[in-house]
DOPAPA-620702 format. One record per residue: residue in one letter; x, y, z of N, C-alpha, C, O in turn. Coordinates in steps of 0.02 Angstrom, whole numbers. Layout:
N
KOLDREN   residuo    neast   nnorth      nup   caeast   canorth     caup    ceast   cnorth      cup    oeast   onorth      oup
KOLDREN         A        X        Y        Z        X         Y        Z        X        Y        Z        X        Y        Z
...
//
This chain:
99
KOLDREN   residuo    neast   nnorth      nup   caeast   canorth     caup    ceast   cnorth      cup    oeast   onorth      oup
KOLDREN         X       41      -60        0        0         0        0       43       63        0       28      111      -35
KOLDREN         X       97       62       39      142       119       42      174      133      -26      182      191      -46
KOLDREN         X      193       79      -61      223        88     -128      174      121     -175      194      165     -214
KOLDREN         X      111      102     -172       60       130     -216       52      205     -202       46      245     -248
KOLDREN         X       51      222     -138       45       293     -120      105      334     -144       98      389     -170
KOLDREN         X      164      306     -136      225       341     -159      224      350     -234      241      404     -259
KOLDREN         X      204      300     -271      199       305     -344      147      357     -363      158      397     -409
KOLDREN         X       91      356     -330       37       405     -344       62      476     -334       52      518     -378
KOLDREN         X       95      490     -279      119       558     -265      176      576     -312      182      635     -331
KOLDREN         X      217      530     -330      270       544     -379      241      563     -446      265      611     -478
KOLDREN         X      191      527     -468      158       543     -531      123      611     -529      124      648     -577
KOLDREN         X       92      627     -472       59       691     -464      109      749     -469       95      799     -502
KOLDREN         X      166      742     -436      215       795     -438      246      801     -507      263      856     -529
KOLDREN         X      255      745     -542      282       746     -610      233      782     -656      254      823     -697
KOLDREN         X      169      767     -651      118       800     -692      115      874     -677      110      914     -724
KOLDREN         X      119      893     -615      116       963     -596      176     1002     -623      170     1061     -640
KOLDREN         X      233      969     -627      294      1002     -651      288     1021     -725      319     1069     -747
KOLDREN         X      248      984     -763      241       998     -834      173     1026     -851      150     1021     -908
KOLDREN         X      139     1056     -803       74      1087     -816       84     1150     -858      134     1185     -850
KOLDREN         X       37     1162     -901       42      1220     -944       34     1285     -904       -7     1289     -857
KOLDREN         X       73     1334     -922       71      1400     -891       53     1449     -945       95     1465     -988
KOLDREN         X       -8     1474     -945      -30      1521     -997       -9     1591     -978      -22     1613     -922
KOLDREN         X       23     1627    -1024       49      1694    -1009       -7     1743     -994        5     1794     -962
KOLDREN         X      -67     1729    -1014     -123      1775    -1001     -155     1764     -932     -197     1803     -911
KOLDREN         X     -134     1711     -897     -163      1697     -832     -112     1687     -776     -130     1690     -718
KOLDREN         X      -50     1676     -794        1      1659     -744       22     1719     -702       20     1776     -725
KOLDREN         X       41     1705     -641       67      1757     -597      141     1770     -614      172     1731     -649
KOLDREN         X      167     1825     -588      238      1839     -598      281     1781     -573      329     1762     -606
KOLDREN         X      263     1754     -515      302      1699     -486      301     1637     -532      352     1604     -541
KOLDREN         X      243     1622     -560      238      1564     -605      280     1575     -667      315     1530     -690
KOLDREN         X      277     1636     -695      317      1651     -754      391     1649     -739      431     1624     -779
KOLDREN         X      410     1675     -681      480      1675     -659      507     1604     -649      567     1594     -651
KOLDREN         X      462     1557     -638      483      1487     -629      503     1453     -693      530     1398     -691
KOLDREN         X      491     1484     -750      511      1456     -814      583     1475     -828      601     1534     -825
KOLDREN         X      624     1426     -842      695      1438     -854      703     1486     -913      676     1475     -967
KOLDREN         X      740     1540     -901      751      1590     -954      708     1652     -945      719     1703     -977
KOLDREN         X      657     1647     -902      614      1704     -887      633     1729     -818      619     1696     -767
KOLDREN         X      664     1787     -816      685      1816     -752      633     1864     -726      581     1874     -757
KOLDREN         X      647     1894     -669      600      1941     -638      582     2001     -683      524     2021     -685
KOLDREN         X      630     2028     -719      617      2085     -763      570     2065     -820      524     2102     -836
KOLDREN         X      581     2007     -849      538      1983     -903      469     1967     -877      419     1982     -910
KOLDREN         X      465     1938     -818      400      1922     -787      359     1986     -777      300     1988     -793
KOLDREN         X      392     2038     -751      358      2102     -740      335     2131     -807      279     2157     -812
KOLDREN         X      377     2127     -858      359      2153     -924      299     2116     -953      254     2146     -981
KOLDREN         X      298     2050     -946      243      2010     -972      178     2031     -937      127     2042     -970
KOLDREN         X      180     2037     -871      119      2056     -834       98     2127     -852       38     2140     -859
KOLDREN         X      145     2173     -860      129      2242     -879       97     2244     -948       47     2278     -958
KOLDREN         X      126     2209     -996       98      2208    -1064       30     2175    -1065      -15     2196    -1101
KOLDREN         X       23     2122    -1026      -41      2086    -1023      -96     2130     -994     -154     2124    -1013
KOLDREN         X      -78     2176     -948     -128      2220     -919     -156     2269     -970     -212     2294     -963
KOLDREN         X     -117     2284    -1022     -140      2328    -1077     -190     2290    -1119     -244     2316    -1135
KOLDREN         X     -173     2230    -1138     -218      2185    -1174     -187     2115    -1174     -126     2108    -1175
KOLDREN         X     -230     2065    -1175     -205      1996    -1174     -165     1982    -1238     -177     2013    -1290
KOLDREN         X     -120     1935    -1233      -82      1914    -1291     -127     1870    -1335     -158     1823    -1310
KOLDREN         X     -130     1885    -1399     -174      1849    -1444     -142     1786    -1473     -175     1736    -1487
KOLDREN         X      -76     1789    -1481      -40      1733    -1513       33     1738    -1492       55     1785    -1460
KOLDREN         X       71     1687    -1512      142      1688    -1499      175     1746    -1535      222     1777    -1509
KOLDREN         X      152     1760    -1596      181      1816    -1634      169     1881    -1596      214     1923    -1593
KOLDREN         X      110     1890    -1569       93      1950    -1529      138     1952    -1468      165     2005    -1451
KOLDREN         X      146     1897    -1434      188      1892    -1375      260     1911    -1392      291     1952    -1357
KOLDREN         X      288     1881    -1444      356      1895    -1464      366     1967    -1486      419     1996    -1474
KOLDREN         X      316     1996    -1517      321      2065    -1538      320     2115    -1481      349     2169    -1486
KOLDREN         X      286     2098    -1427      278      2144    -1370      328     2133    -1314      338     2178    -1273
KOLDREN         X      360     2074    -1312      407      2060    -1258      477     2062    -1288      498     2017    -1324
KOLDREN         X      514     2115    -1271      581      2126    -1297      627     2067    -1278      627     2045    -1220
KOLDREN         X      665     2045    -1326      713      1992    -1313      688     1921    -1323      727     1874    -1317
KOLDREN         X      624     1913    -1338      597      1846    -1349      592     1835    -1424      550     1865    -1458
KOLDREN         X      635     1791    -1448      634      1773    -1519      608     1702    -1527      578     1674    -1481
KOLDREN         X      618     1675    -1586      593      1608    -1601      624     1555    -1556      590     1511    -1532
KOLDREN         X      690     1560    -1544      724      1511    -1502      699     1513    -1430      685     1461    -1400
KOLDREN         X      692     1574    -1403      668      1580    -1335      596     1555    -1330      578     1521    -1282
KOLDREN         X      555     1573    -1378      485      1552    -1378      481     1476    -1379      440     1446    -1343
KOLDREN         X      522     1444    -1419      522      1371    -1423      543     1340    -1356      514     1290    -1334
KOLDREN         X      594     1370    -1324      617      1345    -1258      562     1354    -1205      549     1308    -1166
KOLDREN         X      531     1413    -1204      477      1425    -1156      420     1376    -1166      393     1349    -1117
KOLDREN         X      401     1366    -1228      346      1320    -1244      362     1249    -1223      318     1213    -1199
KOLDREN         X      425     1229    -1233      445      1161    -1213      440     1151    -1138      433     1094    -1114
KOLDREN         X      443     1206    -1100      436      1202    -1028      364     1209    -1004      351     1208     -944
KOLDREN         X      318     1217    -1050      247      1219    -1032      213     1286    -1042      154     1292    -1028
KOLDREN         X      249     1337    -1065      218      1402    -1075      173     1399    -1137      191     1372    -1189
KOLDREN         X      114     1429    -1130       68      1433    -1186       42     1505    -1193       45     1544    -1145
KOLDREN         X       17     1521    -1252      -18      1585    -1264      -87     1566    -1287      -95     1534    -1340
KOLDREN         X     -137     1584    -1249     -207      1564    -1262     -214     1489    -1269     -253     1464    -1310
KOLDREN         X     -176     1453    -1229     -180      1379    -1229     -141     1346    -1284     -141     1284    -1289
KOLDREN         X     -107     1385    -1327      -71      1355    -1383        4     1353    -1370       33     1401    -1344
KOLDREN         X       34     1297    -1387      107      1291    -1384      136     1329    -1444      102     1342    -1493
KOLDREN         X      200     1345    -1439      234      1381    -1493      248     1335    -1551      273     1279    -1542
KOLDREN         X      231     1357    -1610      248      1323    -1672      287     1372    -1714      260     1424    -1733
KOLDREN         X      348     1357    -1730      391      1402    -1768      359     1421    -1834      331     1378    -1869
KOLDREN         X      363     1483    -1850      338      1509    -1913      382     1482    -1969      443     1488    -1965
KOLDREN         X      354     1452    -2019      393      1423    -2073      434     1475    -2110      486     1458    -2138
KOLDREN         X      412     1536    -2111      450      1588    -2145      515     1604    -2109      561     1633    -2138
KOLDREN         X      520     1585    -2045      581      1596    -2005      630     1539    -2013      689     1546    -1996
KOLDREN         X      607     1484    -2039      650      1425    -2043      708     1438    -2091      700     1469    -2143
KOLDREN         X      766     1413    -2071      825      1419    -2114      820     1367    -2169      798     1311    -2158
KOLDREN         X      842     1386    -2229      840      1336    -2283      886     1277    -2268      940     1286    -2239
KOLDREN         X      865     1219    -2286      906      1159    -2273      965     1159    -2320      961     1180    -2377
KOLDREN         X     1023     1134    -2294     1082      1128    -2335     1072     1070    -2384     1042     1019    -2367
KOLDREN         X     1099     1080    -2443     1093      1027    -2494     1158      993    -2505     1163      947    -2546
//
């Protein structure tokens, strides 16, 4: 019985660690918990969000200085979403493949 409880709690904490954090609803502390998002960026996100919610990743990247495609992909991989959507790189940004 003890093993089952330990497994249950381990799975719960694992699931919670990868829960989605939507930029339109997250607190500064939740945003700051994402690797690569520091206190200054968290404050900027909350300040920009108070003006109007982020509509898309493109809107988010355009309004948050220093967040490019690579950062957006890293944040998304850690569970950050914009309106519930994970980041999908814009195909126009993709580098041409070497031949």
